[in-house]
C-alpha positions in Angstrom: -33.4 -7.4 54.4 -31.3 -9.3 51.9 -27.7 -9.9 53.0 -26.3 -11.5 49.9 -26.8 -15.1 50.8 -28.1 -17.5 48.1 -31.8 -17.1 47.6 -32.0 -13.6 49.0 -32.3 -11.6 45.8 -32.3 -12.5 42.1 -29.5 -10.0 41.3 -27.0 -11.5 43.7 -28.1 -15.0 42.8 -27.3 -14.3 39.2 -24.2 -12.1 39.5 -22.5 -13.5 42.6 -23.7 -17.0 43.0 -24.1 -17.9 39.3 -27.6 -19.3 39.7 -30.1 -19.5 36.9 -33.1 -17.5 37.9 -34.9 -16.3 34.8 -33.4 -18.5 32.2 -30.3 -18.2 30.1 -31.5 -15.4 27.9 -32.6 -13.1 30.7 -29.8 -13.9 33.1 -27.4 -13.3 30.2 -28.9 -9.8 29.7 -28.5 -9.1 33.4 -24.9 -10.2 33.2 -24.4 -8.0 30.1 -25.9 -5.0 31.9 -23.5 -5.6 34.8 -20.6 -5.9 32.4 -21.6 -2.5 30.9 -21.5 -0.9 34.4 -25.3 -0.7 34.7 -25.9 -2.8 37.9 -27.0 0.2 40.0 -29.3 1.4 37.2 -30.8 -2.0 36.9 -31.4 -2.2 40.7 -33.1 1.2 40.6 -35.1 0.8 37.4 -36.2 -2.8 37.5 -37.4 -4.5 40.6 -36.3 -8.1 39.8 -38.2 -9.4 42.8 -41.4 -8.5 41.0 -40.4 -10.9 38.2 -38.9 -13.7 40.2 -41.0 -16.9 40.1 -39.4 -18.0 43.3 -41.3 -15.1 45.0 -44.6 -15.8 43.3 -44.2 -13.8 40.0 -46.1 -14.9 37.0 -43.9 -16.5 34.4 -45.9 -14.5 31.7 -44.3 -11.3 33.0 -40.9 -12.4 31.6 -41.8 -10.7 28.2 -42.0 -7.4 30.1 -38.8 -8.1 32.0 -37.0 -9.0 28.7 -38.2 -5.7 27.1 -37.0 -3.7 30.1 -33.6 -5.4 30.2 -33.1 -4.9 26.4 -34.0 -1.2 26.7 -31.6 -0.7 29.6 -28.8 -2.7 27.8 -29.2 -0.7 24.6 -29.2 2.6 26.5 -26.0 1.6 28.2 -24.4 0.5 24.9 -25.2 3.8 23.4 -23.5 5.6 26.2 
C-alpha cells in the first residue's frame, strides 16, 4: 500500500513531491484539478497508476488520460 513516499503513487509524486510524471501538460492539468478541489474525484475517477509509464503503462494511453483530465477539469470549473 502506498504511504506517500516518492515513487509510491503518481498523484503524490506530482502534488506533494513536485515530480514530473506525465509531462508538463498533464501534470499541470492534475495540479489544476487539485487547485479546483477535485483531488478526491480525480483519485476516484482516474486510476493514474494505469497511465504511469513507471508502472508499465503504454505512453500512447496519454491521449486518453489527457481527455479524462480535461473533462474532469472542465466539470469542476463549471461547478
